[in-house]
C-alpha positions in Angstrom: 1.6 102.5 54.8 -2.0 103.6 54.5 -2.7 106.8 52.6 -3.8 109.8 54.8 -7.4 110.9 54.1 -7.9 114.1 52.2 -10.8 116.5 52.5 -11.8 116.1 48.9 -12.4 112.4 49.5 -15.6 113.3 51.4 -17.0 116.4 49.7 -19.0 114.7 47.0 -21.0 112.5 49.3 -20.7 115.0 52.2 -19.9 112.1 54.5 -17.7 114.3 56.7 -18.3 112.1 59.8 -16.6 109.2 58.0 -13.6 111.4 57.3 -13.4 112.6 60.9 -13.6 109.0 62.1 -10.7 108.0 59.8 -8.6 110.9 61.0 -9.2 110.0 64.6 -8.1 106.4 64.0 -4.8 107.6 62.5 -4.3 110.3 65.1 -4.3 107.7 67.9 -1.1 106.4 66.4 0.3 109.8 65.5 -1.4 112.4 67.7 0.8 115.4 66.6 0.7 114.9 62.9 0.0 118.3 61.4 -1.4 117.0 58.1 -4.0 114.8 59.9 -5.0 117.6 62.3 -5.4 120.0 59.5 -7.6 117.6 57.5 -9.6 116.9 60.5 -10.1 120.6 61.2 -11.4 121.2 57.7 -13.8 118.3 58.0 -15.0 119.6 61.3 -15.7 123.0 59.8 -17.6 121.4 56.9 -19.7 119.3 59.4 -20.4 122.3 61.6 -18.9 120.6 64.6 -18.1 122.4 67.9 -14.9 120.4 68.2 -13.0 122.9 66.0 -11.6 124.8 69.0 -10.2 121.5 70.5 -8.2 120.7 67.3 -6.9 124.3 67.2 -5.7 123.9 70.7 -3.9 120.7 69.7 -2.2 122.5 66.8 -1.2 125.4 69.2 0.3 122.8 71.6 2.3 121.2 68.8 2.6 124.1 66.3 3.6 123.3 62.7 7.3 123.8 61.9 7.0 124.3 58.2 5.6 127.6 57.0 3.5 125.9 54.4 1.7 124.0 57.2 1.1 127.3 59.0 -0.4 128.8 55.9 -2.6 125.7 55.4 -4.0 125.8 58.9 -4.8 129.5 58.5 -6.5 128.8 55.2 -8.6 126.2 56.8 -9.8 128.6 59.5 -10.4 131.4 57.1 -12.4 129.1 54.8 -14.3 127.9 57.9 -15.3 131.4 58.8 -16.3 132.3 55.2 -20.1 132.5 56.0 -19.7 134.4 59.3 -21.2 137.9 59.2 -20.0 140.5 59.9 -16.8 139.2 58.3 -14.2 138.5 61.1 -11.2 140.8 61.0 -9.0 138.1 62.5 -8.5 134.3 62.0 -8.5 134.1 65.8 -6.1 133.8 68.7 -5.1 130.2 68.0 -3.9 131.0 64.5 -2.1 134.0 65.9 -0.2 131.8 68.4 0.7 129.4 65.6 2.2 132.3 63.6 4.0 133.6 66.7 5.5 130.2 67.3 6.7 130.0 63.7 8.4 133.4 63.9 10.0 132.5 67.3 11.3 129.2 65.9 13.7 130.9 63.6 16.8 132.8 64.7 17.8 134.3 61.4 16.5 137.9 61.1 15.8 137.6 57.4 13.8 134.5 57.9 11.8 136.1 60.7 11.2 139.1 58.4 10.0 136.8 55.6 7.5 135.0 57.9 6.1 138.2 59.4 5.8 139.8 55.9 4.0 136.8 54.6 1.6 136.9 57.6 0.9 140.5 56.9 0.3 140.0 53.2 -2.0 137.1 53.7 -4.0 139.0 56.2 -4.4 142.0 53.9 -5.4 139.7 51.0 -8.1 138.1 53.1 -9.2 141.6 54.5 -8.3 140.6 58.0 -7.3 144.0 59.3 -6.7 143.1 62.9 -4.3 140.3 61.9 -2.6 142.7 59.5 -2.1 145.2 62.3 -0.6 142.5 64.6 1.9 141.5 62.0 2.9 145.1 61.6 3.5 145.4 65.3 5.8 142.5 65.2 7.6 143.9 62.1 8.1 147.2 63.9 9.7 145.3 66.8 12.4 143.8 64.5 12.7 146.9 62.2 12.3 149.8 64.6 13.8 152.3 62.1 11.6 151.2 59.2 9.3 154.2 58.7 7.3 152.5 55.9 6.3 149.8 58.4 5.5 152.6 61.0 3.2 154.4 58.5 1.5 151.2 57.5 1.0 150.4 61.2 -0.6 153.8 61.8 -2.9 153.4 58.8 -4.1 149.9 59.7 -4.6 150.9 63.3 -7.0 153.7 62.1 -8.7 151.3 59.7 -9.8 148.9 62.5 -11.1 151.8 64.6 -14.9 152.1 64.8 -15.1 155.5 66.6 -12.9 158.4 67.6 -13.2 157.3 71.2 -12.0 153.7 71.0 -8.5 152.5 71.8 -7.4 152.0 68.2 -8.4 155.6 67.3 -6.3 156.9 70.2 -3.4 154.7 69.2 -3.6 155.9 65.6 -3.7 159.5 66.7 -0.7 159.0 68.9 1.3 157.4 66.0 0.3 160.2 63.6 1.3 163.0 66.1 4.6 161.3 66.7 5.3 161.2 63.0 4.7 164.9 62.8 6.7 165.8 65.9 9.6 163.7 64.9 9.7 165.4 61.4 9.1 162.3 59.3 8.2 164.8 56.6 11.9 165.7 56.2 12.4 162.3 54.6 11.8 163.0 50.9 11.7 159.3 50.0 8.9 158.6 52.5 5.2 158.7 51.7 4.0 161.0 54.5 0.3 161.2 53.8 -0.9 158.8 56.6 -0.8 161.3 59.6 -2.8 163.9 57.7 -5.3 161.3 56.7 -5.7 160.1 60.3 -6.3 163.7 61.4 -8.9 164.2 58.6 -10.7 160.9 59.4 -10.9 161.8 63.1 -11.8 165.4 62.3 -9.0 166.9 64.4 -9.0 170.6 63.4 -6.0 171.5 65.5 -3.9 168.8 64.1 -4.9 169.6 60.5 -3.9 173.2 61.1 -0.5 172.0 62.4 0.4 170.3 59.1 -0.6 173.1 56.7 2.1 173.7 54.1 3.9 170.5 54.7 4.0 167.0 53.1 1.5 165.5 55.5 -1.4 167.5 53.9 -1.0 166.0 50.4 -4.1 163.8 50.3 -7.7 163.9 49.3 -8.8 163.2 52.8 -7.1 166.4 54.1 -8.4 168.5 51.2 -12.0 167.3 51.8 -11.8 167.9 55.5 -10.5 171.4 54.9 -13.3 172.1 52.4 -15.9 170.9 54.9 -14.5 173.1 57.6 -14.3 176.2 55.4 -17.7 175.6 53.7 -18.7 176.6 50.3 -18.6 180.4 49.8 -21.5 181.5 47.6 -21.9 184.9 46.1 -25.1 186.8 47.0 -26.8 189.4 44.8 -29.0 189.4 41.8 -28.2 188.7 38.2 -29.8 190.1 35.1 -30.7 187.5 32.6 -29.2 188.2 29.2 -31.6 189.0 26.4 -31.7 186.6 23.5 -30.5 188.6 20.5 -32.4 188.8 17.2 -31.3 186.3 14.5 -29.0 188.0 12.1 -27.9 190.7 14.5 -25.1 188.5 15.8 -23.0 185.6 14.5 -25.1 182.4 14.1 -23.3 180.4 16.8 -23.7 183.2 19.3 -27.4 183.4 18.6 -27.8 179.6 18.9 -26.0 179.6 22.2 -28.3 182.4 23.5 -31.4 180.5 22.4 -30.2 177.3 24.2 -29.5 179.3 27.3 -33.0 180.8 27.2 -34.4 177.3 26.7 -32.5 176.0 29.8 -34.0 178.8 32.0 -37.5 178.2 30.6 -37.3 174.5 31.2 -36.1 175.0 34.8 -39.0 177.3 35.4 -41.5 174.8 33.9 -40.2 172.0 36.2 -40.1 174.3 39.3 -43.8 175.2 38.8 -45.0 171.8 37.8 -46.0 172.7 34.3 -48.8 170.8 32.5 -48.4 168.4 29.6 -49.6 171.1 27.2 -46.9 173.6 28.4 -44.2 170.9 28.1 -45.4 170.0 24.6 -45.0 173.5 23.5 -41.5 173.6 25.0 -40.5 170.3 23.5 -41.6 171.2 20.0 -39.6 174.5 20.2 -36.5 172.6 21.4 -36.9 170.0 18.7 -37.2 172.8 16.1 -34.0 174.4 17.4 -32.2 171.0 17.4 -33.3 170.4 13.8 -32.1 173.8 12.7 -28.8 173.5 14.6 -27.8 170.2 12.9 -28.8 171.5 9.4 -28.7 175.2 8.6 -26.6 176.2 11.6 -24.4 173.1 11.8 -21.1 174.7 10.8 -19.0 175.2 13.8 -21.7 174.2 16.3 -20.4 172.4 19.3 -22.5 172.0 22.4 -25.7 173.9 21.4 -27.2 171.1 19.2 -26.6 168.6 22.0 -28.2 170.8 24.7 -31.2 171.5 22.4 -31.7 167.7 21.9 -31.3 166.9 25.5 -33.7 169.6 26.6 -36.3 168.2 24.2 -35.7 164.7 25.6 -36.1 166.0 29.2 -39.4 167.6 28.4 -40.7 164.4 26.6 -39.6 162.2 29.5 -41.5 164.5 31.9 -44.5 164.1 29.6 -44.2 160.4 29.8 -44.0 160.6 33.6 -47.2 162.6 33.6 -49.1 160.4 31.1 -47.4 157.0 31.1 -47.7 157.2 27.3 -44.7 155.4 25.7 -44.9 157.4 22.5 -42.9 160.1 24.2 -40.1 157.7 25.1 -40.0 156.6 21.4 -39.8 160.3 20.4 -36.9 160.7 22.8 -35.1 157.7 21.5 -35.4 158.9 17.9 -34.0 162.3 18.9 -31.1 160.7 20.7 -30.4 158.4 17.7 -30.6 161.5 15.4 -28.1 163.3 17.5 -25.7 160.3 17.3 -25.9 160.5 13.5 -24.5 164.0 13.7 -22.4 163.8 16.9 -21.4 160.1 17.1 -19.1 160.6 20.1 -21.9 162.1 22.4 -21.5 159.7 25.3 -24.6 161.0 27.2 -26.8 160.2 24.2 -25.7 156.6 24.2 -26.3 156.3 27.9 -29.8 157.8 27.9 -30.7 155.5 25.0 -29.9 152.5 27.2 -32.2 153.9 29.8 -34.9 154.6 27.2 -34.7 151.2 25.6 -34.7 149.4 28.9 -37.8 151.3 29.9 -39.4 150.4 26.6 -38.4 146.7 27.2 -36.2 146.6 24.1 -33.4 144.6 25.5 -31.4 143.9 22.3 -31.2 147.6 21.5 -30.2 148.4 25.0 -27.4 145.8 24.9 -26.2 147.3 21.6 -26.0 150.8 23.0 -24.5 149.6 26.2 -21.7 148.0 24.1 -21.0 151.3 22.5 -20.4 153.0 25.9 -17.2 150.9 26.2 -17.6 150.6 30.0 -14.2 150.1 31.6 -13.7 147.7 34.5 -14.9 149.4 37.7 -17.3 151.6 35.8 -19.6 148.6 35.8 -20.3 149.4 39.5 -21.5 152.9 38.8 -23.1 152.7 35.4 -24.0 149.0 34.5 -27.2 149.2 36.7 -28.9 150.8 33.7 -28.7 147.5 31.7 -28.5 144.8 34.3 -31.3 145.7 36.8 -34.1 144.2 34.7 -32.4 142.6 31.7 -33.6 139.1 32.8 -37.2 140.3 32.6 -37.1 141.8 29.1 -34.4 139.8 27.2 -33.0 136.8 29.1 -32.3 134.7 26.1 -29.4 134.8 23.7 -30.1 136.1 20.3 -28.0 136.8 17.1 -30.4 139.5 16.0 -28.8 142.5 14.6 -25.2 143.1 15.1 -23.1 140.0 14.3 -21.5 139.3 17.6 -23.6 136.5 19.1 -21.9 136.8 22.5 -22.8 140.4 22.6 -26.4 139.4 22.7 -26.1 136.7 25.3 -27.3 138.1 28.6 -26.0 135.2 30.7 -22.4 135.8 29.3 -22.9 139.6 29.8 -23.8 139.3 33.5 -21.1 136.7 34.1 -18.5 139.1 32.6 -19.8 142.0 34.7 -19.5 139.8 37.9 -15.9 138.8 37.0 -15.0 142.5 36.8 -15.7 142.8 40.6 -13.5 139.8 41.4 -10.7 141.0 39.2 -10.8 144.5 40.5 -11.0 143.3 44.1 -8.0 141.1 43.6 -5.9 143.9 42.0 -6.8 146.2 44.9 -5.9 143.6 47.5 -2.6 142.8 45.9 -1.6 146.4 45.7 -2.6 146.9 49.4 -0.8 143.8 50.5 2.5 144.8 48.8 2.5 148.2 50.5 5.7 147.3 52.4 7.4 146.8 49.1 6.3 149.8 47.1 6.1 152.1 50.2 3.0 154.0 49.1 1.3 153.9 52.5 -0.8 156.9 51.6 -3.0 154.8 49.3 -3.9 152.3 52.0 -7.1 154.2 53.0 -8.2 154.7 49.4 -7.6 151.0 48.6 -9.6 149.9 51.6 -12.4 152.2 50.8 -12.6 150.8 47.2 -12.4 147.2 48.4 -15.3 147.8 50.9 -17.2 149.6 48.2 -16.9 146.7 45.7 -17.6 144.0 48.3 -20.8 145.8 49.6 -21.9 147.0 46.2 -25.7 147.2 45.6 -25.1 146.9 41.9 -23.1 143.8 42.3 -25.9 142.1 44.2 -28.5 143.2 41.6 -26.3 141.9 38.8 -25.8 138.6 40.6 -29.5 138.1 41.1 -30.2 139.0 37.4 -27.5 136.5 36.4 -29.1 133.7 38.3 -32.6 134.6 37.1 -31.4 134.6 33.5 -29.9 131.1 34.2 -33.2 129.7 35.6 -35.3 131.2 32.8 -33.0 130.0 29.9 -31.2 126.9 31.4 -33.6 125.7 34.0 -30.7 125.5 36.5 -28.4 127.9 38.2 -25.5 125.6 38.9 -22.5 126.1 41.2 -22.2 129.9 41.1 -18.6 131.1 41.8 -19.9 134.7 41.7 -22.1 134.1 44.8 -19.1 132.7 46.8 -16.9 135.6 45.8 -19.4 138.1 47.2 -18.9 137.0 50.8 -20.9 135.3 53.6 -24.1 133.5 52.7 -26.0 135.5 55.3 -29.1 137.6 54.6 -27.5 140.6 56.3 -24.8 140.5 53.6 -27.5 141.4 51.1 -29.0 144.4 52.9 -25.9 146.0 54.3 -24.9 147.5 51.0 -23.3 150.6 49.4 -25.1 152.3 46.6 -22.5 153.3 44.1 -24.9 153.9 41.2 -24.4 157.1 39.3 -27.6 158.7 38.3 -25.9 161.9 37.1 -23.9 160.6 34.2 -26.0 162.0 31.4 -27.6 165.4 31.7 -29.7 167.3 34.2 -31.4 170.6 33.4 -33.3 170.7 36.7 -34.9 167.3 36.0 -33.1 164.0 36.3 -34.3 161.8 33.4 -32.0 158.9 34.6 -33.9 158.5 37.9 -37.3 158.8 36.3 -36.5 156.1 33.6 -34.8 153.7 36.0 -37.1 154.1 39.0 -40.8 153.5 39.6 -42.9 156.1 41.4 -39.9 158.2 42.3 -38.2 155.3 44.1 -35.1 153.4 42.8 -34.8 149.6 43.0 -32.9 149.0 46.2 -33.2 146.9 49.3 -36.8 145.8 48.9 -36.1 144.9 45.2 -33.1 142.9 46.3 -35.0 141.0 49.0 -37.9 140.1 46.7 -35.5 138.8 44.1 -33.5 137.0 46.7 -36.7 135.3 48.1 -37.5 134.0 44.6 -33.9 132.8 44.1 -33.9 131.0 47.5 -37.3 129.3 46.8 -36.0 128.0 43.5 -32.8 126.7 45.2 -34.6 124.9 47.9 -37.1 123.4 45.4 -34.4 122.2 43.0 -31.9 121.3 45.8 -29.4 123.8 44.4 -26.8 125.9 46.2 -28.5 128.8 47.8 -27.1 132.3 48.4 -28.3 132.4 52.0 -27.9 129.8 54.7 -31.0 130.9 56.6 -34.1 131.3 54.3 -36.3 132.2 57.3 -34.1 135.4 57.7 -35.0 136.4 54.1 -38.7 136.1 55.0 -38.3 138.2 58.1 -36.3 140.9 56.2 -39.0 141.1 53.5 -41.7 141.5 56.1 -39.7 144.4 57.6 -39.3 146.0 54.2 -43.1 145.8 53.6 -43.9 147.4 56.9 -43.3 150.9 55.3 -46.2 150.5 53.0 -50.0 150.5 53.7 -51.4 147.1 52.7 -54.7 148.8 51.9 -53.2 150.7 49.0 -53.7 149.4 45.4 -50.9 147.0 44.4 -49.4 149.5 41.9 -48.9 152.1 44.6 -47.5 149.5 47.0 -45.0 148.5 44.3 -43.9 152.0 43.4 -43.1 152.9 47.0 -40.6 150.0 46.9 -39.1 151.0 43.5 -40.8 148.1 41.7 -43.2 147.6 38.8 -46.6 146.1 39.8 -45.6 142.8 38.1 -42.3 142.6 40.0 -44.2 143.3 43.3 -46.9 140.7 42.7 -44.5 138.1 41.4 -42.3 138.7 44.5 -45.3 138.4 46.8 -46.1 135.0 45.2 -42.4 133.9 45.6 -42.6 134.8 49.3 -45.7 132.5 49.7 -43.8 129.7 48.0 -40.7 130.3 50.2 -42.8 130.2 53.3 -44.2 126.8 52.3 -40.7 125.5 51.6 -39.3 126.8 54.9 -42.2 125.0 56.7 -41.5 121.8 54.8 -37.8 121.9 55.7 -38.5 122.5 59.4 -41.4 119.9 59.6 -39.4 117.2 57.9 -41.3 113.9 58.4 -43.9 115.5 60.7 -45.5 117.5 57.8 -49.2 118.4 58.7 -51.7 118.2 56.0 -53.6 121.3 57.2 -50.5 123.4 57.4 -49.5 122.5 53.8 -53.1 123.2 52.7 -52.9 126.6 54.5 -49.7 127.6 52.6 -51.1 126.2 49.3 -54.2 128.4 49.7 -52.0 131.5 50.2 -50.1 130.5 47.0 -53.3 130.2 45.1 -54.5 133.6 46.3 -51.2 135.1 45.3 -51.5 133.5 41.8 -55.0 135.0 41.4 -53.5 138.4 42.3 -51.2 138.3 39.3 -54.1 139.4 37.2 -52.7 137.9 34.0 -56.0 138.7 32.2 -55.4 142.4 32.6 -51.8 142.0 31.4 -52.9 140.0 28.3 -55.9 142.2 27.4 -54.2 145.6 27.8 -53.5 147.5 24.6 -49.8 147.1 23.9 -48.4 148.4 20.6 -44.9 147.4 21.5 -43.6 145.5 24.6 -45.0 147.3 27.6 -46.4 144.1 29.0 -43.2 142.1 28.3 -41.6 142.7 31.7 -44.7 141.5 33.4 -44.9 138.5 31.3 -41.4 137.4 32.1 -41.8 138.2 35.8 -45.0 136.1 36.0 -43.5 133.2 34.0 -40.5 133.2 36.2 -42.4 133.0 39.5 -44.9 130.5 38.0 -41.9 128.3 37.1 -40.9 128.5 40.8 -44.4 127.5 41.9 -44.2 124.5 39.6 -40.8 123.2 40.8 -41.7 123.9 44.5 -45.0 122.0 44.2 -43.2 119.1 42.6 -40.6 119.2 45.4 -43.2 119.3 48.2 -45.7 116.9 46.6 -43.1 114.1 46.8 -43.3 114.0 50.6 -46.6 115.7 51.4 -49.7 113.9 52.8 -52.0 112.6 50.1 -54.7 115.3 50.6 -52.3 118.1 50.4 -50.6 116.6 47.3 -53.9 117.0 45.4 -54.1 120.7 46.1 -50.4 121.1 45.2 -51.0 119.4 41.9 -53.9 121.9 41.3 -51.7 125.0 41.8 -49.0 123.4 39.6 -51.5 122.8 36.8 -52.7 126.4 37.3 -49.1 127.6 36.8 -48.8 125.7 33.6 -52.1 127.0 32.2 -51.1 130.6 33.0 -47.7 130.3 31.4 -49.3 128.8 28.3 -51.6 131.8 28.1 -48.7 134.2 28.5 -46.9 132.4 25.6 -50.0 132.6 23.5 -50.1 136.3 24.1 -46.4 136.5 23.1 -47.2 134.8 19.8 -50.0 137.3 19.2 -47.7 140.2 20.0 -45.1 139.0 17.6 -47.6 138.9 14.8 -49.2 142.3 15.7 -46.1 144.4 16.0 -45.1 146.2 12.8 -43.0 149.2 11.9 -46.0 150.9 10.5 -48.0 150.2 13.6 -45.3 151.7 15.7 -45.2 154.8 13.5 -49.0 155.2 14.1 -48.4 155.0 17.8 -45.8 157.8 17.6 -48.1 160.0 15.4 -50.8 160.3 18.0 -49.3 163.5 19.5 -49.3 165.5 16.3 -47.4 168.5 17.8 -44.4 166.4 18.8 -44.7 164.1 15.8 -44.5 167.0 13.3 -41.2 168.1 14.9 -39.5 164.7 15.1 -40.4 163.6 11.6 -38.7 166.6 10.2 -35.4 165.0 11.2 -35.7 162.6 8.3 -38.5 160.4 6.9 -36.1 157.7 5.7 -34.4 157.6 9.1 -37.8 157.5 10.9 -38.8 154.5 8.8 -35.6 152.7 9.7 -36.0 153.5 13.3 -39.5 152.1 13.5 -38.5 148.9 11.8 -35.5 148.4 14.1 -37.6 149.0 17.2 -40.3 146.7 16.0 -37.7 144.0 15.3 -36.3 144.4 18.8 -39.7 144.1 20.4 -40.4 140.9 18.4 -37.0 139.5 19.6 -38.1 140.2 23.2 -41.4 138.4 22.8 -39.7 135.5 21.0 -37.9 134.6 24.2 -41.2 134.0 26.0 -41.9 131.2 23.6 -38.6 129.4 24.6 -39.6 129.1 28.3 -40.3 125.6 29.6 -41.8 124.6 32.9 -41.2 121.4 34.8 
């Protein structure tokens, strides 16, 4: 007997039509064979055939008898829908009929319960809420007295509602009110939070009032709704600011606390009135003096005051950097934070702000070291890890053993891979807990679990990290490979990249009326967000097309359209740096992204034209690419005064996109008309020349950077310098040497880049 074909037999060569033909031959002899029909269904999905519905109808007409076969059919359909966006909430009516038939085929109540429970659990794991609700309806029919099933049904009915006026919302409200009126709350073993949560989600004030004092109100949803309704009561009236006592007239710690309180008020006033750099300098030097005194002469018993004094000084210095763009103030800030850690090693905020500072200074190895010390736990990656992963590929993409012994700790590719696995691991845990709700009975956590799952799946930070992970790969490995992290994120649709949830926490350090986290992470007051994502996605897509790798979007033309829409908010007549800042980018990121867009436009045209490629159209696109290359202004980048690594991010950004130009031109040149091929070769040669110049600049920077030169850079503002150097000459020397070494390590990576 001939072996039945398997889907895997046709994946490598992607000859799905041959597989379908073989299935048809065997089905003529055995038309109701479930295994053959299932294999054919999978092949049809892979081939993008419109015969899928016909095979599903055949499976409905002769439904599988074994539950394993039902599960297999459902898996095939769910996999086939994996790139549909928005994600379907159901596997469809055909699969529902197959499950119904499987449940009806058994007469034993326990077997029926087992089948329906499995259907529910699989639907929840796949985040198919409509299917989960349908399974619960059937479970209620066979277990009418099971109140856990009742509560779960109410919760999932609310979850699939899209507005308070739709049918599902009305059904959920009816179920919730019935639970209250029939006194479900009297059952002490039952989790009774769902009705109150439904009232809160739908904003039903009358129903919320009806459950006050009972078990239905014990949820965050109800508490939040009640607070919103009552509002925040604020006290009116004036307050008299306390006078700072004279030193010696009160205990030392009391005087120190009063001084810090005065500094806080002064700083808030300076920020409110837009104080000048001179006024901020005076404030910063005063705060540094107080910090130095508090960790030396006044250190006994001091708790928060030295920390506040240090952070106030850093806040003023970061504001001075924002006004002047002079990096010496960021170095002063970093030294202050390092000094604080020598005296208060468990000050988490100091470690976090150091990561921000070192990333802004393009000192990737130091940023990774400090990020390690934060001990970020699992899901915290989604709220905090943006500080490291947003631009790590553009300042330190290569692995290095410099500094701290653990080679893996300094391998950005492994770092981003680990962070992406956290999302998958957390999603799986949440899904498993939600799917087992009928076993543990905690229906009151269904809403919270769903919110967390949605948050992780739609996370902006997750998308940023994935793009960084892939850019690190192409810069260091020359290939991206088959990326499981991309598949785990959901449909390969452009909309899946822009419909995001921003879970980043920019209030995790300190804020005295001025948020240093946002200033250090953003550009021009804007944070990297949708436009940043789209520019990076365009570059990634261009690389994938040119190298014939797996892309993260199935429709590259959609990426181009989304980028055009994102750019509509800025005036094209503005200088490039102002256009970039309005989108939360550096000038180099913006110009490199613009070049990547031109390359992607050429590649999309080549894909659509196929054998009918017109020489004039290729020449037109090539001219736009050459113009975008000219806009990179590598001369200005190379010739600018750079005592440390200010131009490092721009160098990596330009080298990355020029590498994309090189592989794209090679890809197009193989099929382009002869005349166009010559122009493509010219732009490819230009890319190679520019990268060689950037690498020569990197060599010069490595030689020029010294600890003593860095010290001279920090000495230029004598007022601030005289304050920070009092924190220790030996420590200052060590700091300058460490920073210089980190900068050299960053530039070293530029020399490892190779173009095709």
